[in-house]
Legacy VTK file of the C-alpha trace (Angstrom):
# vtk DataFile Version 3.0
C-alpha trace
ASCII
DATASET POLYDATA
POINTS 196 float
-4.487 2.059 5.487
-5.512 5.677 5.107
-8.679 6.666 6.920
-10.919 8.762 4.697
-14.589 9.699 4.907
-16.544 9.739 1.679
-19.647 11.721 0.917
-21.893 10.117 -1.688
-22.550 12.532 -4.517
-24.976 11.492 -7.231
-25.017 13.072 -10.660
-27.055 12.027 -13.640
-25.363 12.041 -17.026
-27.615 14.975 -17.966
-26.422 17.037 -14.995
-22.792 16.276 -15.799
-23.271 17.215 -19.462
-25.191 20.394 -18.497
-22.385 21.421 -16.138
-19.772 20.754 -18.788
-21.658 22.660 -21.491
-22.153 25.639 -19.168
-18.443 25.621 -18.367
-17.601 25.515 -22.080
-19.856 28.504 -22.729
-18.174 30.471 -19.943
-14.645 29.516 -20.904
-13.849 28.966 -24.571
-10.302 27.744 -23.882
-9.844 23.975 -23.929
-9.450 22.879 -20.312
-10.508 20.008 -18.116
-11.196 22.190 -15.067
-14.820 21.095 -14.810
-13.618 17.582 -14.006
-11.146 18.544 -11.302
-13.017 21.249 -9.385
-13.605 19.041 -6.331
-11.025 16.318 -6.855
-7.652 16.355 -5.094
-4.792 16.926 -7.499
-2.909 13.775 -6.687
-3.360 10.380 -5.129
-0.339 8.719 -3.593
0.721 5.243 -4.648
-0.327 2.669 -2.061
-3.215 4.682 -0.617
-6.301 2.612 0.182
-9.769 4.042 0.801
-12.959 2.405 1.905
-16.189 3.599 0.301
-19.048 1.706 1.916
-18.437 -1.986 1.223
-15.910 -1.188 -1.498
-12.208 -0.418 -1.505
-10.317 1.930 -3.803
-6.584 1.372 -4.121
-3.916 3.308 -5.994
-1.568 0.506 -7.013
0.044 -1.475 -9.803
-2.399 -3.833 -11.564
0.513 -5.989 -12.724
1.174 -7.100 -9.129
-1.072 -9.787 -7.585
-0.520 -8.131 -4.183
-2.508 -5.106 -5.386
-5.531 -7.312 -6.040
-5.101 -9.134 -2.723
-5.211 -5.816 -0.868
-8.193 -4.326 -2.670
-10.251 -7.539 -2.898
-9.871 -8.386 0.819
-10.360 -12.109 0.158
-13.384 -11.610 -2.119
-13.680 -12.169 -5.868
-15.233 -9.771 -8.380
-18.515 -10.361 -10.220
-17.778 -7.621 -12.731
-14.592 -5.761 -13.606
-14.396 -2.435 -15.421
-10.938 -1.271 -16.422
-9.625 1.735 -18.307
-5.910 1.013 -18.591
-3.363 3.175 -20.383
-2.945 2.303 -24.081
0.804 2.855 -24.346
0.233 6.327 -25.830
1.953 9.422 -24.481
-0.343 11.760 -22.550
1.642 14.831 -23.583
0.072 16.205 -26.735
-2.962 13.894 -26.596
-4.984 14.706 -23.450
-6.302 18.233 -22.812
-2.954 19.587 -23.900
-4.097 23.027 -25.049
-5.663 24.264 -21.803
-4.117 25.236 -18.503
-4.675 21.746 -17.053
-1.758 19.511 -17.967
-1.813 15.798 -17.157
1.242 13.779 -16.212
2.267 10.605 -18.009
1.055 7.278 -16.652
3.567 5.391 -14.508
3.840 2.790 -17.299
2.331 1.981 -20.701
2.563 5.650 -21.594
4.359 5.335 -24.920
7.613 3.806 -23.673
6.813 0.151 -24.498
7.138 -1.656 -27.799
3.925 -3.189 -29.170
5.163 -6.622 -28.080
5.965 -5.446 -24.537
2.582 -3.754 -24.258
0.705 -6.880 -25.381
2.801 -9.608 -23.761
3.914 -7.915 -20.551
1.344 -5.258 -19.703
-2.069 -6.294 -21.099
-1.506 -10.031 -20.601
-0.392 -9.656 -16.976
-3.159 -7.297 -15.888
-5.850 -9.393 -17.620
-4.520 -12.570 -15.958
-4.722 -10.816 -12.579
-8.293 -9.705 -13.303
-9.207 -13.319 -14.084
-7.467 -14.696 -10.978
-9.403 -12.375 -8.651
-12.861 -12.769 -10.206
-15.736 -15.227 -9.902
-16.569 -17.962 -12.375
-19.030 -16.363 -14.804
-17.855 -12.800 -14.153
-17.877 -10.146 -16.871
-14.787 -8.054 -17.568
-15.179 -4.765 -19.445
-11.908 -3.380 -20.790
-12.060 0.156 -22.228
-9.657 0.725 -25.118
-9.111 3.102 -28.016
-9.655 1.774 -31.534
-5.923 1.662 -32.279
-5.352 -0.954 -29.566
-8.557 -2.952 -29.983
-6.735 -5.788 -31.776
-4.245 -6.109 -28.899
-7.016 -6.381 -26.300
-8.960 -8.871 -28.438
-5.854 -11.001 -29.053
-4.954 -11.198 -25.368
-8.551 -11.524 -24.194
-9.342 -14.379 -26.539
-6.262 -16.239 -25.281
-7.263 -16.083 -21.607
-11.017 -15.531 -21.351
-13.647 -18.162 -22.035
-15.799 -15.974 -24.260
-15.951 -12.594 -25.945
-19.492 -11.483 -25.073
-19.538 -8.259 -27.069
-17.704 -5.174 -28.181
-19.537 -2.078 -27.012
-18.958 1.485 -28.158
-19.021 4.440 -25.807
-19.958 7.334 -28.075
-18.641 10.502 -26.460
-20.714 13.549 -27.301
-17.845 15.793 -26.214
-14.935 13.889 -27.782
-14.183 15.798 -30.969
-12.042 18.883 -31.214
-9.088 17.582 -29.208
-6.561 17.097 -31.973
-7.818 15.397 -35.121
-11.421 15.525 -36.279
-12.373 12.173 -34.699
-10.039 12.318 -31.684
-11.646 10.708 -28.638
-15.117 10.728 -30.152
-15.588 7.132 -28.998
-14.009 4.363 -26.983
-14.322 0.622 -27.466
-15.249 -1.727 -24.600
-14.233 -5.382 -24.924
-16.641 -7.419 -22.777
-15.211 -10.832 -21.915
-16.633 -13.617 -19.759
-14.427 -15.504 -17.315
-15.509 -19.076 -16.646
-18.563 -21.096 -17.569
-21.093 -20.184 -14.843
-24.321 -18.564 -15.989
-24.430 -14.818 -15.670
LINES 1 197
196 0 1 2 3 4 5 6 7 8 9 10 11 12 13 14 15 16 17 18 19 20 21 22 23 24 25 26 27 28 29 30 31 32 33 34 35 36 37 38 39 40 41 42 43 44 45 46 47 48 49 50 51 52 53 54 55 56 57 58 59 60 61 62 63 64 65 66 67 68 69 70 71 72 73 74 75 76 77 78 79 80 81 82 83 84 85 86 87 88 89 90 91 92 93 94 95 96 97 98 99 100 101 102 103 104 105 106 107 108 109 110 111 112 113 114 115 116 117 118 119 120 121 122 123 124 125 126 127 128 129 130 131 132 133 134 135 136 137 138 139 140 141 142 143 144 145 146 147 148 149 150 151 152 153 154 155 156 157 158 159 160 161 162 163 164 165 166 167 168 169 170 171 172 173 174 175 176 177 178 179 180 181 182 183 184 185 186 187 188 189 190 191 192 193 194 195
């Protein structure tokens, strides 16, 4: 276990948007520097941090051992995930600026649709269910192109689809096509029958 000290930094959405807009005014080139100013460039696989009562682990969500380590014998009441969508990062994410992002370790365009649905999404959703409480909510962020995959898998394994939410990104357009990244879908599933 890596020993790290965390400093709690609170930002409101308004402050984050103000900072981003100021950065855009100062630098017209398309970069993601405003995100990474105070964030280390890389996290090593297997590193575990403690932040108050919570743990943060860089691991593989397809392996039950990853959940065992990060959950420390507990089960989750709510799960928020933003998995890769089996789309290559190169050419899709902040590709015009000086900040270049590496490909995900998996589900970064190398899988067939069947492998992505049956091996990747199914396995990680089953692990989320296994390590969560009866009645827990699971929010899976996904782009519109892969919404059907997440709904298909989710409806096979979860007890209920509670809702599909839309995160409307005020800063999404302009990165590629006209509507590129202007929104993201959130599939909200319920695990179990307990009242929320």
